[in-house]
C-alpha distance (Angstrom), angle and dihedral (degrees) to the residues before:
residue distance angle dihedral
M1 . . .
A2 3.83 . .
H3 3.83 91.5 .
L4 3.88 93.4 49.0
L5 3.83 89.0 47.4
E6 3.74 89.1 52.7
H7 3.73 90.7 61.5
L8 3.70 94.5 43.3
L9 3.75 93.9 56.9
F10 3.64 89.5 66.8
K11 3.84 89.7 62.2
G12 3.85 91.7 80.4
S13 3.75 139.4 -125.9
A14 3.87 132.8 -109.2
R15 3.82 88.7 -84.6
H16 3.72 94.5 41.2
P17 3.87 108.2 30.1
N18 3.94 97.1 165.8
I19 3.79 110.0 29.7
K20 3.74 92.0 165.0
E21 3.72 93.1 55.7
E22 3.81 91.0 50.5
F23 3.79 90.5 48.6
T24 3.89 88.2 54.3
R25 3.68 94.5 47.3
R26 3.84 90.3 52.2
G27 3.76 90.4 49.5
A28 3.85 88.2 -122.5
R29 3.84 127.1 164.4
W30 3.79 105.0 -136.9
N31 3.83 143.7 163.2
G32 3.74 144.7 143.1
T33 3.79 126.7 -128.9
T34 3.86 132.2 -168.2
S35 3.73 123.6 -155.1
N36 3.90 139.0 165.9
D37 3.64 95.5 -69.5
R38 3.86 110.4 16.1
T39 3.87 148.1 21.9
T40 3.82 111.0 -132.9
Y41 3.88 125.5 -162.4
F42 3.72 118.5 -167.3
E43 3.78 140.0 172.4
T44 3.88 132.8 -177.3
F45 3.83 118.7 -152.7
A46 3.66 138.5 174.5
A47 3.78 106.4 -91.1
G48 3.82 110.7 -93.0
D49 3.86 137.5 122.3
D50 3.86 92.4 -117.2
N51 3.76 93.2 55.6
L52 3.91 91.8 43.1
A53 3.77 92.4 48.2
W54 3.83 92.8 47.8
A55 3.63 94.8 48.2
I56 3.89 97.2 49.9
E57 3.84 89.7 45.8
M58 3.78 93.9 45.6
E59 3.94 92.7 48.0
A60 3.77 92.1 49.8
D61 3.74 90.1 45.4
R62 3.83 96.4 52.6
M63 3.74 92.4 41.7
V64 3.82 89.8 77.2
N65 3.84 105.8 3.7
S66 3.67 106.9 54.3
F67 3.86 118.6 133.5
V68 4.00 95.9 -124.6
S69 3.69 87.5 178.1
K70 3.84 136.9 172.2
Q71 3.75 88.5 -119.3
H72 3.74 94.3 56.1
L73 3.86 93.9 40.7
D74 3.82 88.2 55.0
S75 3.78 94.2 53.5
E76 3.81 97.4 38.0
M77 3.91 96.2 44.0
S78 3.77 92.3 75.0
V79 3.83 90.6 46.1
V80 3.94 89.3 55.1
R81 3.74 90.6 44.1
N82 3.86 87.5 52.4
E83 3.85 87.3 52.6
F84 3.80 88.2 51.5
E85 3.71 92.0 49.8
L86 3.89 89.3 50.0
G87 3.86 88.6 61.3
E88 3.85 89.4 45.3
N89 3.74 87.9 65.8
N90 3.78 91.9 66.5
P91 3.71 115.0 74.3
G92 3.87 91.0 -163.0
S93 3.73 89.4 54.5
V94 3.85 92.6 50.1
L95 3.82 92.2 45.5
F96 3.77 90.6 52.8
E97 3.88 89.4 51.9
R98 3.75 92.7 48.5
M99 3.83 92.0 49.8
Q100 3.81 91.5 49.2
Q101 3.85 87.8 52.7
A102 3.99 89.1 53.4
A103 3.70 92.0 45.5
Y104 3.85 93.7 49.6
P105 3.73 112.8 29.8
W106 3.75 93.7 158.4
H107 3.73 107.9 26.0
N108 3.83 122.3 76.9
Y109 3.70 90.3 -116.4
G110 3.67 85.0 78.7
N111 3.75 92.9 65.7
P112 3.89 119.3 84.2
I113 3.72 108.6 -105.8
I114 3.84 93.0 -130.5
G115 3.95 88.5 49.4
M116 3.68 131.6 -130.9
R117 3.86 122.9 -60.6
S118 3.90 93.8 -106.4
D119 3.75 91.1 50.5
I120 3.66 94.0 49.1
E121 3.88 92.9 47.7
R122 3.86 97.5 41.7
V123 3.79 108.7 33.3
P124 3.88 108.5 128.1
I125 3.80 120.3 -123.4
D126 3.80 90.1 -126.8
R127 3.84 90.4 58.4
L128 3.63 89.4 53.2
Q129 3.72 94.1 46.2
A130 3.77 91.5 51.4
F131 3.77 91.6 49.4
Y132 3.79 89.3 51.0
R133 3.85 94.3 48.9
T134 3.76 89.0 47.0
W135 3.82 104.7 47.7
Y136 3.83 105.6 21.2
Q137 3.77 96.2 78.9
P138 3.76 130.0 115.8
D139 3.78 95.4 -112.0
N140 3.82 85.5 63.7
A141 3.80 100.4 46.2
V142 3.68 139.4 84.7
L143 3.89 119.3 -153.5
I144 3.82 120.4 -157.8
V145 3.78 123.3 -172.4
A146 3.78 117.3 -174.5
G147 3.72 139.3 167.0
R148 3.83 134.6 44.7
F149 3.94 110.1 -18.1
D150 3.68 142.1 113.4
E151 3.77 107.3 -84.5
A152 3.84 95.9 -153.7
R153 3.78 90.8 49.4
A154 3.78 92.6 49.8
L155 3.82 91.7 48.6
E156 3.74 88.6 50.8
L157 3.79 91.0 51.8
V158 3.78 92.3 46.8
A159 3.76 91.4 51.2
R160 3.79 92.4 46.9
H161 3.83 98.5 49.8
F162 3.80 104.3 26.4
G163 3.77 96.1 34.1
A164 3.74 88.9 56.9
L165 3.76 93.9 60.9
P166 3.74 112.4 105.2
R167 3.86 117.1 -104.2
P168 3.87 107.6 -106.3
S169 3.72 114.9 -104.8
R170 3.80 92.4 -152.0
P171 3.76 128.5 77.6
L172 3.77 115.2 -124.5
P173 3.83 109.6 -100.4
A174 3.75 115.5 -106.4
L175 3.81 115.5 -122.0
Y176 3.83 106.7 -136.0
T177 3.78 108.0 170.4
E178 3.78 112.3 110.9
E179 3.88 117.7 -173.4
P180 3.79 107.9 -123.9
T181 3.75 118.5 -123.9
Q182 3.76 110.6 -83.8
D183 3.78 112.2 -105.6
G184 3.72 105.2 -162.7
E185 3.94 147.8 -14.6
R186 3.84 116.2 -49.4
T187 3.71 122.7 -160.1
V188 3.81 129.8 -159.2
I189 3.81 120.0 -166.8
L190 3.73 116.3 -172.0
R191 3.73 123.9 -165.4
R192 3.73 117.0 -168.5
S193 3.73 142.2 135.0
G194 3.85 110.1 -73.7
D195 3.80 144.9 101.5
N196 3.74 112.4 -123.1
P197 3.85 125.1 60.7
L198 3.79 119.9 -129.4
V199 3.86 128.3 -164.1
A200 3.82 122.0 -171.1
L201 3.81 142.7 174.0
M202 3.89 128.7 -147.5
Y203 3.80 124.3 -169.0
R204 3.82 125.7 -175.8
V205 3.86 115.8 -124.1
P206 3.78 137.8 173.7
A207 3.74 126.0 -68.6
G208 3.83 118.7 -82.3
A209 3.91 88.6 -104.2
H210 3.75 94.6 58.1
P211 3.78 117.6 105.0
D212 3.97 89.4 -124.7
Y213 3.73 92.0 61.4
A214 3.77 96.9 84.6
A215 3.86 91.3 51.6
V216 3.86 86.4 48.0
D217 3.78 89.3 54.3
V218 3.84 92.3 52.6
L219 3.68 90.5 46.9
T220 3.85 91.4 55.3
N221 3.90 90.5 52.4
V222 3.84 91.4 47.6
L223 3.74 90.0 55.6
G224 3.84 104.0 29.6
D225 3.91 105.8 37.6
T226 3.74 120.7 116.4
P227 3.12 121.7 -111.5
S228 3.93 97.9 -0.5
G229 3.82 100.8 41.3
R230 3.79 121.9 105.9
L231 3.82 93.3 -121.5
H232 3.84 92.8 56.8
R233 3.99 87.5 50.6
A234 3.63 94.5 45.4
L235 3.94 100.3 45.5
V236 3.85 113.3 9.5
Q237 3.87 97.2 42.9
K238 3.85 91.0 44.8
G239 3.78 91.7 49.7
L240 3.79 96.2 -114.6
A241 3.82 94.4 117.2
S242 3.87 137.1 17.2
S243 3.84 95.0 -139.7
V244 3.80 139.8 -0.7
W245 3.85 135.1 -160.5
G246 3.78 143.1 -166.8
S247 3.69 128.8 -169.3
E248 3.75 139.7 157.4
R249 3.91 136.3 -154.3
S250 3.80 124.2 -132.7
L251 3.75 103.7 -152.1
H252 3.87 139.7 165.1
D253 3.69 93.2 -112.6
P254 3.97 124.0 34.6
G255 3.86 106.6 -52.3
Y256 3.83 134.4 -171.7
V257 3.74 148.4 -109.8
Y258 3.88 117.2 -132.7
F259 3.80 127.0 -159.4
G260 3.86 128.9 177.4
A261 3.63 149.9 157.1
A262 3.94 134.2 -143.3
L263 3.70 113.3 -143.2
D264 3.88 134.8 -156.6
K265 3.80 106.9 -111.6
S266 3.77 90.8 -113.8
A267 3.84 94.3 52.0
S268 3.83 122.8 105.0
L269 3.77 109.8 -99.9
D270 3.84 92.1 -164.6
K271 3.78 91.8 54.1
A272 3.73 93.3 45.7
R273 3.87 90.2 49.0
D274 3.62 93.6 51.0
A275 3.88 94.7 46.7
L276 3.89 89.9 49.9
I277 3.79 93.5 52.0
Q278 3.91 91.2 43.1
A279 3.68 90.4 51.9
A280 3.71 96.3 49.6
E281 3.83 99.7 38.7
S282 3.75 104.5 37.3
L283 3.76 98.0 72.8
R284 3.77 92.1 108.1
K285 3.85 86.7 69.0
D286 3.87 102.2 24.2
R287 3.77 92.1 47.8
I288 3.77 121.8 -154.6
T289 3.77 115.2 -107.0
A290 3.81 133.5 -130.6
E291 3.87 90.1 -118.1
E292 3.82 91.8 56.1
V293 3.73 91.0 48.6
A294 3.85 94.8 50.4
R295 3.79 91.8 47.9
A296 3.72 94.3 50.6
R297 3.88 93.4 44.4
T298 3.81 89.1 49.4
A299 3.80 91.9 53.5
L300 3.79 93.9 45.5
L301 3.84 93.8 47.9
N302 3.83 88.6 47.0
D303 3.81 86.6 56.5
S304 3.78 90.3 50.3
E305 3.67 93.0 50.7
K306 3.87 94.3 44.9
S307 3.81 90.3 52.8
Q308 3.85 89.2 58.2
L309 3.79 89.5 54.4
D310 3.69 93.8 56.9
T311 3.83 111.7 60.5
G312 3.85 94.4 -156.3
A313 3.87 92.1 51.9
F314 3.82 91.3 42.9
V315 3.83 91.8 52.2
R316 3.81 90.4 48.1
A317 3.89 91.3 48.6
L318 3.85 90.4 49.7
S319 3.83 88.0 50.1
E320 3.76 93.9 49.9
F321 3.83 91.5 50.0
S322 3.76 90.3 47.6
A323 3.77 89.0 60.1
V324 3.77 90.0 48.6
G325 3.72 91.9 56.0
D326 3.72 115.7 -70.2
W327 3.89 134.1 3.8
R328 3.91 88.4 -124.4
L329 3.86 87.4 68.2
F330 3.80 85.0 81.6
F331 3.79 89.1 70.9
L332 3.83 96.0 33.7
Y333 3.80 89.5 53.2
R334 3.77 91.9 49.3
D335 3.75 91.3 50.9
R336 3.72 93.1 48.1
L337 3.86 88.1 48.7
R338 3.88 87.6 57.0
R339 3.74 89.7 54.7
V340 3.72 98.3 46.2
G341 3.81 110.3 123.3
L342 3.80 135.9 -170.1
E343 3.78 92.7 -98.5
D344 3.83 93.6 54.5
V345 3.89 92.2 52.2
Q346 3.81 91.7 46.1
R347 3.80 89.0 49.5
V348 3.71 97.0 51.4
A349 3.83 91.7 43.2
E350 3.74 91.5 56.7
H351 3.76 94.5 45.1
Y352 3.64 104.2 43.8
L353 3.87 106.4 27.0
K354 3.68 98.1 67.4
P355 3.89 132.9 120.3
A356 3.69 97.0 -104.5
N357 3.80 90.9 57.9
R358 3.74 96.5 46.5
V359 3.84 135.0 111.0
L360 3.80 111.1 -165.9
G361 3.71 114.7 -159.2
V362 3.82 126.0 -169.1
F363 3.74 128.4 -177.4
V364 3.75 115.1 -152.0
P365 3.64 125.6 -38.2
T366 10.42 92.2 53.4
E367 13.15 164.4 -116.6
R368 3.04 154.6 96.6
P369 3.88 122.7 32.2
E370 3.70 109.0 -109.4
R371 3.71 133.9 159.3
A372 3.80 137.9 -154.1
E373 3.70 110.0 -155.3
I374 3.84 113.0 -140.4
P375 3.77 110.1 -142.4
A376 3.73 120.1 -138.6
A377 3.80 120.1 -114.6
T378 3.77 99.2 -117.1
G379 3.77 134.0 161.7
L380 3.73 96.2 38.6
E381 3.86 91.7 141.3
E382 3.84 91.1 55.0
A383 3.77 92.9 42.5
L384 3.79 89.9 56.1
A385 3.86 101.2 31.5
A386 3.81 95.8 87.5
Y387 3.75 94.0 15.4
R388 3.84 120.1 145.3
A389 3.80 124.1 172.4
D390 3.72 117.6 -101.0
D391 3.81 88.1 -112.7
A392 3.72 135.9 11.2
K393 3.76 95.7 -145.1
S394 3.83 109.0 151.6
L395 3.80 121.4 -150.1
T396 3.78 115.6 -122.1
L397 3.75 111.1 -109.6
G398 3.80 124.3 -125.6
E399 3.74 122.7 -120.4
A400 3.82 126.8 -96.0
F401 3.81 94.8 -96.0
D402 3.79 122.7 -157.3
P403 3.90 104.6 -137.8
S404 3.83 94.0 -166.0
P405 3.88 112.7 124.6
A406 3.75 92.9 -122.4
N407 3.87 91.7 56.3
I408 3.67 92.5 46.3
E409 3.78 94.7 48.2
S410 3.78 89.1 50.0
R411 3.77 91.3 57.5
V412 3.81 101.8 42.3
L413 3.69 117.1 104.7
R414 3.90 113.3 -156.9
R415 3.77 124.9 -167.7
Q416 3.73 138.2 166.9
L417 3.79 110.7 -135.5
A418 3.75 132.1 -168.5
N419 3.84 118.9 -57.5
G420 3.82 88.0 31.9
I421 3.72 92.9 -73.4
N422 3.80 113.1 164.0
A423 3.82 119.1 -149.2
A424 3.81 132.9 -164.6
L425 3.70 114.6 -172.1
L426 3.80 129.0 -173.9
S427 3.77 114.4 -179.7
K428 3.80 118.1 -167.7
K429 3.75 140.9 140.0
T430 3.88 114.7 -84.4
R431 3.74 137.9 -174.9
G432 3.86 105.8 -86.4
G433 3.83 92.1 2.4
R434 3.82 92.4 -84.0
V435 3.77 124.9 172.4
V436 3.96 124.0 -156.8
A437 3.74 114.8 -162.9
S438 3.79 140.1 168.4
L439 3.79 134.8 -163.2
A440 3.92 113.4 -161.7
L441 3.93 116.0 -163.0
H442 3.70 119.8 -155.8
W443 3.83 117.4 -159.3
G444 3.75 143.7 149.5
D445 3.76 133.1 24.1
E446 3.85 133.2 -133.1
K447 3.70 96.4 -79.4
S448 3.81 98.1 45.5
L449 3.84 92.4 46.0
F450 3.66 96.3 47.3
N451 3.87 113.3 123.3
R452 3.78 90.0 -5.1
E453 3.91 101.3 99.9
A454 3.71 95.9 118.5
A455 3.70 98.5 39.5
C456 3.88 92.8 50.7
D457 3.77 91.5 43.9
F458 3.70 90.4 55.3
A459 3.85 91.1 43.3
G460 3.85 88.1 59.3
G461 3.72 92.6 44.6
M462 3.69 93.9 54.4
L463 3.73 93.7 57.4
S464 3.78 89.1 79.2
R465 3.91 94.0 47.2
G466 3.70 102.4 75.6
S467 3.79 143.5 -45.9
R468 3.66 131.9 -135.8
K469 3.76 88.4 -94.0
H470 3.79 103.5 36.9
T471 3.85 134.7 34.1
R472 3.86 118.9 -129.1
A473 3.75 90.1 -96.6
Q474 3.81 93.4 46.7
L475 3.75 90.0 51.5
K476 3.74 93.0 51.2
D477 3.90 91.1 47.4
A478 3.87 89.8 49.6
F479 3.85 89.3 53.8
D480 3.73 92.0 46.3
K481 3.87 89.4 53.4
L482 3.81 88.0 56.6
N483 3.85 90.9 44.9
A484 3.75 86.9 -124.6
T485 3.83 127.0 156.2
V486 3.74 104.6 -150.7
S487 3.80 139.2 172.2
V488 3.71 122.5 -168.8
G489 3.84 128.5 -174.4
G490 3.72 148.2 124.2
E491 3.85 92.9 -64.8
G492 3.90 90.5 55.3
A493 3.86 130.1 -101.6
S494 3.67 143.7 -59.7
I495 3.91 122.9 -149.8
E496 3.74 135.3 -167.5
V497 3.79 115.0 176.3
R498 3.79 144.5 133.1
K499 3.74 113.0 -81.8
E500 3.85 96.6 -112.1
N501 4.01 89.0 58.1
L502 3.71 97.4 44.3
A503 3.73 93.7 99.5
G504 3.80 94.1 49.2
A505 3.87 92.4 47.8
L506 3.83 88.8 51.3
R507 3.82 92.8 50.5
L508 3.88 90.6 50.0
V509 3.83 90.9 48.3
A510 3.75 90.8 50.9
E511 3.84 89.7 50.6
A512 3.75 91.8 49.6
L513 3.88 92.3 48.4
R514 3.75 99.5 40.0
E515 3.89 103.8 34.0
P516 3.76 105.8 38.5
A517 3.79 114.3 168.3
F518 3.76 96.5 -156.8
P519 3.86 92.2 -150.1
P520 3.88 109.3 -159.7
A521 3.80 94.6 -138.5
E522 3.72 88.9 56.3
F523 3.84 92.4 49.3
D524 3.80 90.8 51.9
E525 3.76 89.3 51.8
M526 3.66 93.5 51.4
K527 3.78 94.4 44.5
R528 3.77 91.6 52.2
A529 3.77 91.2 50.8
A530 3.87 94.6 46.7
I531 3.84 88.7 51.2
T532 3.74 93.3 48.8
G533 3.79 90.0 51.5
A534 3.82 93.9 48.6
E535 3.82 89.9 48.8
A536 3.71 92.8 54.1
Q537 3.73 87.9 57.7
R538 3.78 93.3 68.0
T539 3.67 91.7 82.1
D540 3.78 100.8 26.4
P541 3.88 111.0 109.2
A542 3.78 95.6 -152.2
A543 3.85 94.2 51.0
L544 3.86 90.9 44.1
A545 3.85 94.4 51.1
G546 3.86 95.7 39.7
V547 3.83 93.7 50.4
R548 3.92 92.3 46.7
L549 3.87 92.3 48.9
A550 3.81 93.3 49.1
R551 3.79 91.0 47.0
H552 3.80 90.5 54.4
L553 3.74 99.0 45.0
H554 3.81 96.8 42.1
L555 3.72 117.3 50.6
Y556 3.77 103.0 -172.6
P557 3.71 116.5 156.1
K558 3.95 116.2 -103.2
G559 3.82 109.0 -87.0
H560 3.83 93.6 28.4
P561 3.86 112.4 131.9
L562 3.95 88.5 -118.4
Y563 3.75 95.5 42.2
T564 3.86 114.5 123.4
P565 3.81 109.0 -139.1
T566 3.85 121.7 -151.0
I567 3.84 114.0 -107.2
E568 3.75 90.5 -104.0
E569 3.86 92.8 49.1
R570 3.84 88.1 51.6
I571 3.79 92.0 49.8
E572 3.95 88.6 48.0
K573 3.87 89.8 50.6
L574 3.77 93.7 46.6
R575 3.70 92.3 50.6
A576 3.73 94.0 48.3
A577 3.95 90.9 49.7
R578 3.77 114.9 120.6
L579 3.86 128.5 -165.9
G580 3.77 90.8 -125.4
D581 3.77 90.5 58.0
A582 3.87 90.0 53.4
E583 3.69 90.8 48.4
A584 3.77 93.1 49.3
C585 3.89 91.3 51.4
Y586 3.86 88.9 52.4
R587 3.90 93.5 46.7
D588 3.83 92.8 44.3
L589 3.81 101.1 44.8
F590 3.73 117.9 9.8
G591 3.74 123.3 105.2
A592 3.80 145.1 108.1
T593 3.73 102.4 -106.7
G594 3.93 105.8 137.2
A595 3.77 92.0 2.7
D596 3.93 119.2 161.1
F597 3.83 119.1 -128.7
A598 3.76 120.6 -170.9
A599 3.84 131.2 175.6
V600 3.81 136.5 -179.5
G601 3.84 124.8 -173.7
E602 3.78 142.9 38.2
F603 3.88 107.5 -12.8
D604 3.71 142.6 113.4
P605 3.75 106.8 -102.3
G606 3.71 96.3 -153.8
E607 3.75 95.4 48.5
T608 3.71 92.4 46.5
A609 3.76 93.7 49.4
R610 3.83 90.4 48.7
L611 3.79 90.5 49.3
V612 3.99 93.0 48.2
E613 3.85 87.1 50.4
E614 3.81 91.9 50.1
L615 3.67 95.0 48.4
F616 3.85 101.6 39.5
G617 3.89 105.8 17.2
A618 3.75 93.4 91.8
W619 3.89 96.9 41.6
R620 3.79 99.9 100.2
T621 3.76 124.3 -169.5
P622 3.74 107.2 -119.8
L623 3.86 95.1 -141.9
P624 3.80 124.6 34.3
F625 3.76 112.8 -98.2
E626 3.74 118.6 -118.9
R627 3.84 119.3 178.5
V628 3.77 114.4 -120.3
P629 3.89 105.3 -120.6
A630 3.78 117.5 -132.9
R631 3.87 111.7 -134.5
Y632 3.68 129.4 -143.0
F633 3.86 114.5 -120.2
D634 3.78 119.9 -160.2
R635 3.81 97.1 -145.2
P636 3.81 130.1 177.6
A637 3.70 125.3 -124.8
F638 3.86 112.3 -80.9
E639 3.87 133.7 -175.4
N640 3.73 126.3 -162.6
A641 3.84 132.7 163.9
F642 3.92 127.2 -161.1
V643 3.72 118.5 -159.3
T644 3.77 111.2 -142.5
P645 3.78 110.3 -175.7
D646 3.77 121.1 -139.5
K647 3.88 95.0 15.4
A648 3.67 110.3 127.4
N649 3.75 94.7 -164.4
A650 3.91 123.8 62.2
V651 3.87 126.0 -159.2
L652 3.77 135.0 -149.8
R653 3.73 121.8 -157.1
A654 3.82 117.0 -179.1
G655 3.72 137.9 165.7
L656 3.79 153.4 140.7
N657 3.88 134.3 -146.8
V658 3.80 121.6 -111.2
R659 3.84 123.5 -159.0
M660 3.80 96.4 -133.4
R661 3.83 141.4 118.5
D662 3.72 120.2 -157.0
D663 3.80 91.6 -106.0
H664 3.88 91.0 62.1
P665 3.78 111.5 120.2
D666 3.80 90.5 -122.1
Y667 3.84 97.4 49.9
P668 3.90 95.7 93.2
A669 3.82 89.2 50.5
V670 3.79 96.2 49.3
T671 3.88 90.4 44.3
L672 3.79 88.7 56.9
A673 3.73 94.2 42.8
N674 3.80 89.4 54.9
Y675 3.70 90.6 48.8
L676 3.75 90.7 54.0
L677 3.77 92.1 43.8
G678 3.89 102.7 47.8
G679 3.76 113.4 -18.6
P680 3.81 110.3 100.2
S681 3.72 122.4 28.1
T682 3.90 88.0 -103.7
A683 3.73 92.1 59.7
R684 3.89 121.1 110.4
V685 3.80 103.1 -98.3
P686 3.94 96.5 45.6
V687 3.85 90.0 42.8
R688 3.74 90.2 52.5
V689 3.76 101.1 40.8
R690 3.84 99.0 35.9
E691 3.70 109.1 20.7
K692 3.73 102.3 36.8
E693 3.83 104.1 27.7
G694 3.78 97.2 25.7
L695 3.79 91.8 -140.9
S696 3.81 104.4 130.9
Y697 3.73 142.6 32.3
S698 3.87 91.1 -149.6
T699 3.80 129.1 21.6
Y700 3.89 120.6 153.4
T701 3.83 143.8 143.7
T702 3.66 131.9 -131.8
F703 3.91 137.9 -163.9
N704 3.73 121.9 -164.2
S705 3.65 130.6 179.2
S706 3.79 137.7 176.0
P707 3.76 133.3 -125.3
F708 3.78 89.3 -140.9
D709 3.89 113.4 36.7
E710 3.73 136.3 36.4
S711 3.80 92.5 -118.4
A712 3.93 107.7 115.4
E713 3.76 120.8 166.0
F714 3.79 130.8 -146.5
R715 3.76 112.2 -162.4
V716 3.90 140.4 -176.9
A717 3.66 126.6 -164.3
S718 3.77 133.1 -178.6
V719 3.89 141.5 159.7
F720 3.80 123.0 -153.4
A721 3.68 146.9 144.0
P722 3.91 112.0 -69.3
Q723 3.72 91.8 -120.8
N724 3.79 91.5 57.9
R725 3.82 93.5 57.0
D726 3.93 97.4 111.3
R727 3.83 91.4 45.8
V728 3.76 94.4 49.7
E729 3.77 93.6 46.6
R730 3.79 89.9 47.2
A731 3.79 95.0 50.2
I732 3.79 93.6 48.3
R733 3.84 93.3 49.3
E734 3.77 91.3 47.1
E735 3.71 93.5 52.3
L736 3.86 91.0 49.7
E737 3.70 91.2 47.3
R738 3.92 91.5 49.4
A739 3.55 92.4 49.5
V740 3.78 91.8 54.7
R741 3.87 95.2 39.9
A742 3.71 101.0 42.6
G743 3.86 104.4 15.0
F744 3.74 131.6 -149.1
T745 3.87 117.0 -59.5
A746 3.73 127.0 -115.3
S747 3.83 91.7 -109.2
E748 3.89 91.1 50.9
V749 3.82 90.8 50.2
E750 3.82 92.5 48.1
E751 3.74 95.2 48.9
G752 3.90 90.7 41.1
R753 3.87 90.4 54.3
K754 3.73 91.9 55.0
S755 3.72 95.6 44.7
L756 3.71 94.9 47.6
L757 3.69 94.8 47.9
E758 3.86 91.3 46.0
A759 3.93 87.5 52.0
R760 3.86 90.2 51.8
R761 3.73 89.0 50.2
M762 3.77 93.1 50.7
A763 3.76 90.6 50.0
R764 3.75 88.8 56.9
T765 3.80 90.4 59.5
Q766 3.75 91.0 65.8
D767 3.80 115.2 86.2
R768 3.77 95.7 -152.4
A769 3.80 90.3 53.2
L770 3.76 90.5 44.9
V771 3.81 93.3 52.4
G772 3.86 87.4 49.9
R773 3.79 90.6 52.6
L774 3.69 93.4 46.9
G775 3.79 94.6 50.6
S776 3.85 94.1 44.9
Y777 3.77 89.4 50.3
L778 3.83 92.0 53.0
F779 3.82 88.2 55.8
A780 3.84 92.6 46.3
K781 3.88 90.6 42.3
R782 3.77 90.9 -121.8
T783 3.80 136.2 139.3
F784 3.69 129.6 -158.8
A785 3.83 88.3 -91.0
W786 3.87 80.6 86.7
D787 3.79 88.7 63.7
I788 3.73 93.0 47.1
E789 3.76 91.9 52.6
F790 3.90 95.3 39.6
E791 3.95 93.6 51.0
A792 3.80 90.7 46.2
K793 3.78 87.8 57.0
I794 3.75 90.9 48.3
A795 3.86 90.5 50.2
A796 3.69 89.8 52.2
L797 3.79 100.3 50.3
T798 3.76 121.1 120.6
A799 3.84 128.0 -155.3
D800 3.79 89.1 -110.5
Q801 3.84 92.6 55.9
V802 3.78 93.4 45.6
N803 3.79 94.4 47.2
A804 3.81 91.7 47.0
A805 3.80 95.0 49.1
F806 3.82 91.6 49.0
R807 3.78 94.0 48.4
Q808 3.78 91.2 48.6
H809 3.92 96.9 48.0
I810 3.84 106.1 26.3
D811 3.74 115.4 60.6
P812 3.81 114.5 177.3
A813 3.83 91.0 -157.7
R814 3.82 85.9 67.0
L815 3.70 98.2 53.4
S816 3.80 115.2 120.0
V817 3.83 113.1 -152.1
I818 3.81 126.2 -161.9
V819 3.84 120.6 -174.8
A820 3.79 128.6 -176.5
G821 3.92 126.8 -176.0
D822 3.81 145.2 102.3
F823 3.76 93.7 -61.4
K824 3.75 94.4 165.6
K825 3.73 89.3 73.4
P826 3.89 113.8 103.7
């Protein structure tokens, strides 16, 4: 019920009858999520008193005045059911749910958060209304406001709107179910359609507020980390699995840790199962080391610090800890984590990771009574009564940055460095002194890349798997010590790091890019994982439909760099890949000549430019780079359907090609038309398919064009229950035809202009997005003057212009439609 109600609270109230439309008008990012212990609603707006006042008043209003009507339940039920079906397509998700049910046969944690199909379809509206009246009250809520705002004004608004809500007359119901101590091994075997086996373990552990939890978190990292964790060494490096994972769940009541492995279809499930259990439950003999604890603790503390630097992530973390027991647990947990020692981790490993506390889960090829007592989390009030954080260190705050294109352009420093490297540098104050940077490499041409897709993909993948100075694990540890989030590959690198560690992170990136070791064991591991992932696509509706649509719309010859292989062709290429071919691609093509470097944040532009020049100025690309042009293909309409047995969720992928570049006079109008048709959730297609007919959890349209080639793409995507295929296709086609026939109204165009421009403004407030824009503009030889001109054109558009451009370039009769799902079901 909690998840269904989450959906219904976006249906509005008498005072706010269309919340989603208001979000769109304000250019907000918004959503709601439901988990084991809580439902969270959040929205991010551009800073401003009007947005703040509206959001606080709206949240107070919908807390107690939402419609929660039978009409809305009837339309939204099938949307939630489609979301349920979406999860049913993933064997890993289903196995996880089944294991939870085995681990918690009595407690509600054993019930899937989204519910079962029959519950979704049959829940009475009066039950939902009663649930709403009971739990949606101010004495059961936590409000978090973060960002740039006037605190006194915010508190006044909270007091005015939430303080006016009547005090509930009912007491909050007491939850009385306590899961009994598990008294023996439990096994779940899942038999479903799919290609790759999975094996997983689940162990129950104390609640998130319990002092043991920090040690459990460290233990999970010691086992589950890639590439340093024990599971990775025991299964992946030995060829028993293609990948492993480890996670834990901090909950109000006793939670769980979850470990698992994904296997190549030819691997031995029995051997992988035995190795997984052995790695998790042999720690009494094969004891944990101080080095493992230190590495894991560093990684977890880095994550905690990073979350405080990102306002959105920090708010979400405080929300999660509020559900566990108190928002201050975020800091108490962090302080406990700092004090976790080897003895603590060894103790919890021996106490909780034992056979009697295990649930074994197996997806598709199964003792002695022993109990692990789960202690209650008691004494929280005493623990927090005189609690003070271990340190009172405050984060530096970022500046009030103006995200207008004109201001950004006035602050960007552009330079051309040695080796033709182009740099765009925007120095500004950021929260915590963070810097976001990217390096884009350009190499190869159509001839040198022909028939080398797999080899060059592997070449790029190997760059993060060890250098001549450091192994893969050592590189990861070095980045962790710098508290740097880094991605390295054939396309270059991205970096997010504190200002004082930027130089160190750049030097490590240069080492990874310029001095790769190409270790054979790492290549074999990466190859197995790639093959496993490709094999899983054979029965995945989204992959089947997406590949087929791309192959119809883009007729590049086989071997061309832009050719889309079939899934079987890709598997064949991956199996045939050799380490020597990857090394040859790197040796023949890779280099930094003409690379693009962009950075945003707190750094010295001059010092950073000199360092980039020092690190990459002499790394010359062996062959001149020449961009591979994308061609326009005039393709006829085409329809195809794939039957994927035992997949509860179906997908639709549709599209057509448009001969247009982004400097075409009609590009702004078609961009706005697409936004009105299927961009935000309040656009025509999602409103018709999801809101009115309740057929889909996600339906949208996209329109993408290039600054280089006349090869634009209009696309439609939808997920739905297989039995609703005809209704979904009909609804989408009817909305496309209506847009062409009747056009968009003047009021739609006016509101759409405002919303689209506000969404673009919001995107420029995100440093990661801003770095991406700076880098792409370097490659396209553009400045933010392009944004000024483009947004002026958007602001000036009329309904007649939008409709004329849409009719000229988007012809529904040319739309190709591919669907995939279990269409044999009634």
